C-alpha positions as CSV (number, residue, x, y, z in Angstrom):
1,M,3.0,-35.2,-40.6
2,T,1.8,-31.8,-39.4
3,W,5.1,-31.4,-37.4
4,G,6.9,-32.1,-40.6
5,L,5.0,-29.4,-42.4
6,F,5.9,-26.9,-39.7
7,A,9.6,-28.0,-40.1
8,L,9.3,-27.6,-43.9
9,F,7.8,-24.1,-43.4
10,F,10.8,-23.0,-41.2
11,L,13.2,-24.7,-43.6
12,A,11.6,-22.7,-46.5
13,L,11.9,-19.5,-44.5
14,G,15.5,-20.2,-44.0
15,G,16.2,-20.7,-47.7
16,F,16.3,-24.5,-47.5
17,S,19.6,-24.5,-45.6
18,L,20.3,-25.8,-42.2
19,D,21.9,-22.5,-41.1
20,G,18.8,-20.6,-42.2
21,L,16.5,-23.1,-40.4
22,M,18.5,-22.7,-37.2
23,N,18.4,-18.8,-37.5
24,Q,14.6,-18.9,-38.0
25,L,14.1,-21.2,-35.0
26,N,16.5,-19.0,-32.9
27,N,14.5,-15.9,-33.8
28,L,11.2,-17.6,-32.9
29,T,12.6,-18.9,-29.6
30,T,14.1,-15.5,-28.6
31,R,10.8,-13.7,-29.3
32,Y,8.8,-16.3,-27.5
33,V,11.0,-16.2,-24.3
34,I,10.8,-12.4,-24.0
35,A,7.1,-12.1,-24.9
36,T,4.4,-11.0,-22.4
37,P,1.8,-13.4,-21.3
38,P,-0.9,-12.0,-23.6
39,R,1.5,-12.4,-26.6
40,V,2.3,-16.0,-25.5
41,A,-1.4,-16.8,-25.4
42,S,-1.9,-15.3,-28.8
43,F,1.0,-17.3,-30.2
44,K,-0.4,-20.5,-28.7
45,T,-3.8,-19.7,-30.3
46,V,-2.3,-19.1,-33.7
47,F,-0.2,-22.3,-33.4
48,A,-3.3,-24.3,-32.4
49,V,-5.4,-23.0,-35.2
50,A,-2.6,-23.7,-37.7
51,H,-2.2,-27.2,-36.4
52,V,-5.9,-27.9,-36.7
53,I,-6.0,-26.5,-40.3
54,L,-3.0,-28.6,-41.3
55,S,-4.4,-31.7,-39.6
56,A,-7.8,-31.3,-41.3
57,G,-6.1,-30.7,-44.7
58,L,-4.0,-33.8,-44.3
59,I,-7.0,-35.9,-43.3
60,V,-8.9,-34.7,-46.3
61,L,-6.0,-35.4,-48.7
62,R,-5.3,-38.8,-47.2
63,R,-8.8,-39.9,-46.5
64,G,-8.5,-42.8,-49.0
65,R,-5.6,-44.3,-47.0
66,I,-7.1,-43.6,-43.6
67,M,-10.5,-45.1,-44.4
68,P,-10.4,-47.5,-47.4
69,P,-13.6,-47.8,-49.4
70,A,-16.3,-50.0,-47.9
71,R,-16.6,-53.5,-49.3
72,T,-20.0,-54.3,-50.9
73,Q,-22.2,-57.2,-49.8
74,G,-21.9,-59.6,-52.7
75,D,-22.4,-58.9,-56.4
76,P,-24.9,-56.1,-57.1
77,R,-26.4,-58.0,-60.1
78,H,-27.6,-60.7,-57.8
79,G,-29.0,-58.6,-55.0
């Protein structure tokens, strides 16, 4: 789901068109290929932090589906 959010982000940057999406990805790829090693390391750090934040947000939002509520041990009125 986090990869889908990244794709949605680039799709939104491209004006929700396939041509715009491809232009944004081309721009990212071109800049990544010509970047110096410190800039590549910085990009990887930013990407990793964004991925962790998106993952944590999705886990929090979907916690009910990931971990269903625990079942109780019998009827609470009867102990």
